[in-house]
N, C-alpha and C positions, 0 to 999 in steps of 0.2 A: 703565168710566171710569178713567183713570189716577190714581194716587195723587198727592198734592201735598206740597209741602215744608212744613216748619215752621221755616223759616229764622229767623223772628223770635221763635220761642218761647223763653221763658227756659230756661236750662240747669237741668234738674231731674233727679233720680235716677229717671227713668222706665225701668224694665226692659222686656225683652220684644223682640218682633220689630222689624225695622228698616223695614218697609214699611207703607204705609197699610192694606193688607189683608194680614195675616200669612199665611205659608205654613201649609197644613193640618197638616203634620207637626210644626210648632213650637207649635201652639196646641191640639192635641187636636181638630182640626177635623172629624174624621170623625163623621158623625151615627150614632147607635146603629142597628145593623141594616144599615148600608150598608158594603159591603166591595168589594175588587177594583178600586178607583179610585185613581189617583195623587193627585188633588187634589179637595178639596171646598171650594166657595166661594172658589176663587182663580181670577181671570180672568187668563190669561197675556197676552192682547193689550193692549199699551199699558202694562203694569205696569213700573214702574222700581224695581228693588231697590237699596237703598243705605241709608246711615245716616239715622236719623229727622230729624236736623237737617241742612239743606243739601241735601235731596233735589231732584232735577230736576223741572221742571214742564213739561207739554206745553202750549206757548203757542198751539197751533192749536185748542184747544177753543173752539167757538163760544159766544158769549154768549147764554145762554138766558134770562137774567133779564128780558129785555124782552118775551118772548113772552106773548101774551094769547090765551085760548081762550074761545069763546062758551059760553053756558050750554047746558043740555040733557044733563047727565051722567046716567049709569045707576045712580047710587048706590042709589036706592030699590029697584031691581030686582035688585041683587046681594046675596046673603047673605054677609056678612063671615065668619061662622063656617065656612061651607062652603069659602070661599076660603082661609081659614087652614088648614083640614084639607088641602086640595089642596097648599098651599105646604109643609106639614110633610112631604109625601112626596118633596119634591125634594131632591137632593143636589149639584147643580151649577148654575152660573148658566144654562147652556143649558136645563136642565129647568125652572128658575124662569121663564125667559123664555117657554118654551112655555106654561106655565100662565097667564101674564099677557098673552100676545100678543092674545087676543080683546078686550082692553080698550084697544086702540089702533085708532082709526078709520083705515081705508084701509091697514092693514098686512097683510102676508102672514103665513103661519104662521111664517116664519123672521124672528125679531126681532133677529137678531144682525148684520144688515148695518150697516155703520158709516159709509156715505157721508153727508156732511153734508147733501147735497141731499135724500136720502131722509128724513132726520130732520125736515127742515123741512116735509115733506108730511104728517107724522103728527100726529094729535090724540088725546090721551087721552080715554077714555070715562068715567073716574072722576075725581071732583074731587080737588083737592089735600087738602082736608079729609078726604075718605074715606081717601086714601093715608096721611096722617099717623096717622089712627086705626088703620089696618091695621099700620103700623110699630109703634105703641105696644103692640099686642096680640101681636106676634111675639116669642116668648120667647128665640129663639136669636139671639145678637148677630151671628153670621156670616151668617145668612139675612137679617137686617135690613140689613146692609151690602150684600148682593147686591141686595136690593129697592131700596135707595137708588140703586145703580148703574143698575138698570133704569129707575127714574123719570127720572134725569137723562140717560142715554145713549139708551135705546131709545124711551121714551115722550115725551121732550121736555118734561117738567115744568120750570117755572122753579125755580132753586135756592131753597130755603126754609129759613130759620133754624129753623122749627118742626120740619121733618123731620130736620135735623141734630141738633137737641136731643134728639129721641127716640133716634136711633142712638147719640148720645153717651152717653145714660143707659144704654142696653143694654150698650155696651162697658164702661162703668165698673162696672156690676153684675158683669161677668165679670172685673174686675180687669185689663182691657186698657189699661194706662196709656199705652203708646207709641201705640196706635191712637187714644186720646182726644186726645193732643197732635197727631197727624196730622190728625184731623178739624178741629181748630181751625185749623190751617194751611191746610187745603183750603178752608174757608169764606172765609178772608181772601184768599188768593192766587189761587185759581181763580175764585171767584165774587163777590169783592168784597162778601161778606156780613159784617156786623159782628156778632160774638157778642153776645148780649144778656145781661141780668142772669141769666136762667135758665141760659144756657150756662155762665157762670162759676160760678154758685152750685152747679150740678150737679157740675162738676168739683171745685171746692174742697171741697164737703161730702163727696164720695166720698173725697178724699184725707184729709180730717179723720177720717172714720170708720175709715179704714185706719191711723190713727195716724201719718200722714206730714205732720207739722206744718210742717216746713221747705218742702216742696213746696207745701203749701196756702198758706203765707204768700207764697211767690214768685208764685203765680198771683193772689193778692189784690192784690199790688203792681202786677202787670200790668193787672188789672181797673181799678184806680183810675187808672193811667196812661192807660188808654184812655177815661177819662171815664165809666165805668160805675160807678154808686154801689152799694156793698154795702148790704144791709139789715140790720135788727136780728137776724133769724134767722141769717144767715150769720156775723155777728160773734159772736153768742152761741154758735154751734157751735164756732168756733175758740177762744173764751175757755174754754169747757168742756174742749176737748181739751187746751189748754195747762195747765189746772188739773189734769187727770187725769195728765198727764205730769210734773207737778211743776215745770213751767217757769213759775213765777209772774211773772217779769219780762216774759215775752212776753204773758202774760194781761193784766198791767197796761198794757202798751203798746197792746194791742188795744182795751182799754176806753177809753184816752185817745183813740185814733183814732176810735172810735165816737162819743164825745161831741163831738170837734172836727168831725165830719161833720154835726153837728146832729141826730143820732138820739137820741131820748129812750129811756133804758133801761127795760125792763119789770121786773116783780117778779123773774122768773127771773134776769135779768142782774144786778140789784142783789144778790140773795142769793148768786149765784155769785161776785161781786166782793168781797163781805164775806168770803166764805170765802178767796178768793185773798189779799186784804190781810192777813187773819189768818195764813195760812200763811207769808206773806212777812215777818211781824213788823211790818207797817205798821198797828198797832192804832189809831193816831189817825185814819188815813184810813178804816179800817173803821167806826169810831164816827161819823166824819163822814158817811159814806153813810147810816147808819141815821138820824142826825139830819136829813139831807136828806129822807129818806122821811117823817119825822114832821112836816115842815112842813105847815101848813094848806093851802097852795096846791098842794102836790105831788099829782099825780094818782095816783102809786103809793104805796100805804100799806104799811108793814111788816106781815108776818104772823108767826106763831109761829116759822117757820123762820128769819126774819131775826134775831130775838132769840137763838134757840138757837145759830145759827151764830156770832154774835159772842161769846156766852158760851163756846162751845167754843174760839174763838180766844184768849180771855183765859186759859182754863185751860191750853191748849197752850203759851202763852208765860209761864206761871206768874204771871199778873197776877190773883191771886185777889181782892185788894181791889177792883179794877175790876169783876170779875165780880159780886161782892157788891153793889157800887153799881148795876150794871145791873139786877140782880134787884130791888133796891128801886125802881128807876125803873119797871120793868115793873109792880110792884104799884101804884105811884102812878097809872099810866095804866090801871089795872084790866085788864091783860092777863092772862088766866088761864093759869097754867103748864100745859104738857103733860108727857107722860112724859119726853121728852128733857130738858126744862128741870129737872124734879125730879131726875133722875139726875145732871145736871151739878152742881146745887147741893148735893146730898148730898156729892159729891166735894169741892166748894169748901169747905164747912163742915169737912170732914175735914182738908183742906190747911191751913186757918187755925187748926187746933187747937180746933175747936168741935164735938166729937163729939155733945154733947147736942142741939145745934141740928140736926145731921144726923139724929139719932135721931127728933127731934120732927117733922121734915119727912117722913121716911119713913112714920111711923105716921099722919100726917094726909093722906096721898095719896088714900086712898079717900074721905075726906070732901070732898076737892077734885074728886072725880069721875075720879081717875086710878088705874088698877089697877097696882100695882107689877109690874114684870117681873123676869126673872132678872137683868138688869143692875142693877136697883134693889137686889136682895138682895146681889149680888156687891159692889157699891160700898159698901154699909153694912158688909158683912163686912170689907172692907179698911180702912174707917175705924175699926172696932172694933180690928182688929189693930194698926194704927199708933198708936192711943191706948192700947195694951196693955190693952184691956178684953177679956181672953181669955174670961172666963166668958160675957159677952154674945155673943161671936162663936160659941162652941160652941152656946149656946142657940139662936141664930138659924139656924145650920146644921142642927141637928136639927129645929127647927121647920119648916124647908122640907121636910124628909123626911116629917114627920108630916102636913103639909098636902098632900103630893103635888106640891109646886112643882117645876118643872123645875130640875135641877142640871146644869150643863154643865162643860166642862173648866176654865173660868175659876173656877167656884165651888170645885172641888176644889183647883186650884192656889193660890187665895187661902187656903184653909183649911190646906193643907200648909205654906205660908209662915208662917201664924200659929202652927202647932205648932213650926216652926223658931224663931220669935221666943221662944216660951215654953220652949225647950230640951227639947221632947218629941219627940226625933228618931225614937223607935220608933213613936209614934203617926203621925208623918208618913209613915214607910215603910208602915205598915199601911193608911193612907188611900189610897196608890197602888194597893194590892191591892183595896181596897173599891171604888174608882172603876172598876176593870176589871170587877169582878163586876157593877157596875151598868150595864155596857155603855158606859161613857165611856172613850174611848181617851186615854191620856196623850199629850202633845205635847212638843216640845222644851223648853218652859218648865217643864213638870212635872219633866222629868229634870234640867234645870239647877238647879231649886230643891232637889230632893232631893240632888243631888251637892254643892251648896253646903252644905246642912245637915249631911251626913255629913262633909264636909271640916272644918267648924267643930267638929264633935264628935270629931274625931281619927280617924274611921273612913276613912282614906285608901284602904285596900285595897278596901273596899266601893264607894267612889266611883269608883276606877280600874276596877274590874271592870265596873261598870255602864256606864261610858263606853266601854270596849272592846267590850262586848256590843252597844251601840248602833251603834258604827262598823261592825261586821260584820253587823248585822241589816238594813241598808238604810234605817234611820231617818234622816231629813234632819238633818244636823249643821249647825245654824245658828250664826251668829257668837256668840250669847249662850252657847250650850252649850260651844263651843270655849273662849271666854274664861273661863268658869266653871272648867273643868278646869285651864286654865293657872294661874289664880289659886289653886286648891286646891294644886297642886304647889308653887308659889312660897311660899305661906303655910307649907307644911310643910317648906320648905327643900330640896325635891327639884328642884334647878335643872336637872339633867340631863334629867329627865322633861319639864320645861316646855320645854326647848330642843328636845327630840325632837318635841314637838307643833308647835312653831314651825317646825321644818324642813319639816314636811309642807306648810306653807302656802307655802313658797318655790317649790314645783313643783305647783300645785294642779290642773292640767288633766289629770293622769294618771288612769287608771282608779281609781276608788275615792276620789279626792280631791274636795275641794269646789270650786265654781266660782271662777274667778280674781277676779271682782269681789267675791265674798264674802270671799275670803282677804285682799284689800286692806283691806276694812273691818275685819276682825278685827284685823289687825296695827295699823291706824291707831288703833283704839279701845283697843288694849293698849299704845299709846304706843311701839310698836316702829318707830322712825323709819327706820332704815337698811333693814330688811327690807321695810317698807311702801313706801318710796320705790323700791327696786329692782324690786319686783313691779309697782308702779303704772306705772313707765316701760316695762316690758315689755308691759304690757297696752295702754298708749297706742300704742306702736309697732305692736302687732298690730291696732289698731283695735277692740279688744274691750271698751272702756269705753262702755257704752250707758246707764248709770244715773247720773243727775246727783248722787245721794247719794255716789257714790264720789269725785267731785271735791270735794264739800263736806267729806267726812271727811278727805281728804288736805290740803286747804287749812287746815282747823282744826288738824290735826296739825302742819303746818309752822309755822303762826302761833304755836301754843303753845310750840314749841321754837325760836322766833326764827330760823327758816330763811327769811329774807325773799326771797332769790332763788328759792327753791323755791316760795314762795307765788305769785310772779309766773309761774313756769313752769306751775303748775296752772291759773292764770287763762288763760294763752295756750292751753294744751291744751283747756281747756273752751270757749273762744271758737271754736277751730278745729273743735270737734265740733258747733258750732251752738247751744250753750247760752248763755243770758244769766245772769250771776251774780245772786243775790238780794242784799238789802241788807246782810246780814251778811258775805257774801263780798266785796262792794264795799268795805266798811269794812276788812276784813283786807288787801285788795289796796292800798288807799290808804295804810294804815299801813306796808306793806312798801315801797311806792315812797318814802314819806317817809324810812324808815330807810336806803334805798339812795341818798338824795339825788337821786332821779329825779322831780323835781317836775313837769316838763312832761308826763311819762307819766301821772302821777297826775291832772293836770288834763284830759288827753285822755280818760282813762277816765271821769272825772266828767261831762264834756260829752257823751261818746258815749252814756252811759247815759241822760242827759236827752233826747238826740235820739231815742233808741229809745222814748221815752215812759215810761220807768221812773219810778215815784213813789218818791223817795228819802226816807228818814226824816231827822229833824233831826240825828241823830248824824252821818250822812254829810256833810250840808251843813257842820256845824261842823268836822268833820275836815278838809274841803277848805279851809275858812277858815284853820285853824291851819297847814296845809301852805303856803299862800300866805304867811302871816306868817313861817314858818320860812325861806322863800326870800327874805324881805325884799322881796317884790313888793307894796308897799303900795298901788300904783295898782290892782292886781287885787283886793286886799283890799277897797278902797273900792267897787269895781264889784260884787263879789259881795255885799258887805254891803247895798248899795242894792237889789240883785236880791232878796235874801232878805227884806229889810224889806217889800217889796211883795207877798210871797207870803203869802196868808192862812192857809196850812197850817203855817207855821213859828212856833214859840213865840218871841214877841218878847223876853220877859224873859230866856230862856236865851240867845237870840242876842246880846243886849247884854252879858251876862256873858262869853260866849265872846269877843266882839269886843274888849272891854276887856282881857281877858287876852292876846289876840294883840298888841295895841299895847304892853302893859306888857313882854312878853317881848322886843319889838323896841326897847325903850327909847324908845318914842314916848309919853311920859307926857302930853303935851298932848292927843293924840287919845284916850288912855285916859280922861283926866279928862272930855273932852267926852262920851264914851260913858256914863260913870258919871252925869254930870249929866242927860243925856237919859233915862237909866234912872229917875232920880228924878222926872222930868216925865212919864214913861210914853211917850215918843216918841223916835225916832231922828232927829237933825237930818240 
């Protein structure tokens, strides 16, 4: 059967062979144990070799979809396992046809004749259901393609979306992306078969699992355009992939599309989105999802993961008071804390300067039915250290050893840092040796901590010797370690040494140097604007920036240093790479556009992010309102003000204050007065 075109397929980064059935030499097509053949599983007759998109189609292929066959199949008399064994011995289409030829009524032993009249006289002896089952059990994707060819060409089976779905699955398991796109095109253009939900879900899920988010989203768009509705599982898969890749804006957009499609999220989707909102800094939206789950009529009830995920989000965003409030809310609802919750709250108490409450919670964990873990001990150790309760910290550290509690590298790193705080640098150095004797290997944080301690103690030679030893020993030199050594040199006034380290970062891809993306982040976090900008632009030109955090670091660096044009440049590079900015980056970009007096571009970005389904925080909305006021476009101010007033997620009191300020700065005192009066009444006119 000739291959077919995928002329209507969306342009995707599908690598691989250019024909529907790839050449054996390009796909490792030889079957183990078979040698001396030029081709395996490639039929020359009728094959058209060309690009995947726009490939020619044989219009003379007869329509087999209308064929109907009577009952009386031999399914029950054929042992599928034996047939699979026989098929496993074949290495060419001709050999496969010879094995399958007995299952065509009225056929001769040669099943390769291709006259259309002869094919109309044949009738398969095995049902389509049997053949689909056979395809699903065939482990080799090349053999399953050849078997599908036999079904459609030699045996005259009607084209079946079920058979194509099985072959599609086999091809995707082998990572044959181009072939998968070709199968989609063949279903549509040769056989007028509409891919069903399973077809799309199989392809999109496989792309998702391979980390190819952009390709998966492109096929999701085509799926929806074709009128095939995605289900909860598919959306959840893509949301989770976007979350893992740190592309929170796309995750939020997908969740919005899920809900607008009328699909009710399940517990997994809710918890995943609470995490995404938290990572994106949209804490009000995250709290809103939890409140939604707590409503009496809501079918999905929050579990412990829901609460602990939101607690984690509060801590990561340094919203410790809100975390404490949520913990009190959990107690009011009689939600028993689990280990994760206890560990988070020990940290929260420490951050709020409440070490005694942290101590009390730790020692009450067993009474609550929760056994403290090494994380619990490590967290309390850090709380003691930050509160300068050095005696309690040493006591807890040695208590762990007496009880035989596990001590990991974080335990030792925390204790080393505590000795540094208490100016006991010799004990800190001795603890590094102790951890090695205990079988715990130091990591980059260990070395960064000890180098910093020695630097502050004036032991520059020891710090430099350790750093040089690490560089030549093959230990990973991470950004923190590099920044620590640069800071030690600068603090000691050794500017030339610091510059020498910085020069290493300007050519980071040579042997023995650190990765380019890591070098960019080191320079950005060290506030080295020119060096970071130069290296970043080289990395972008080479297409080597694959980590969204590199864009975040550079935009933050340029924003801090009021390099507004460069902020916009980073945004454009980021969009070109297929990433959506998070709320903080959108805010920085809007600010830059405002400073550059490019108000229309600011509004375009704002609207574009809304159309992408991004949930924007109040700060971004208010920023856009202020920019419209700065442009003196008060008609647009009124329009946006009305739009935000009807949004239940926007804080109305803060909106009124911002709106009044916009009018005052524009010398529109009557409008400002109206806003202030409406604020007193609690409504916006």
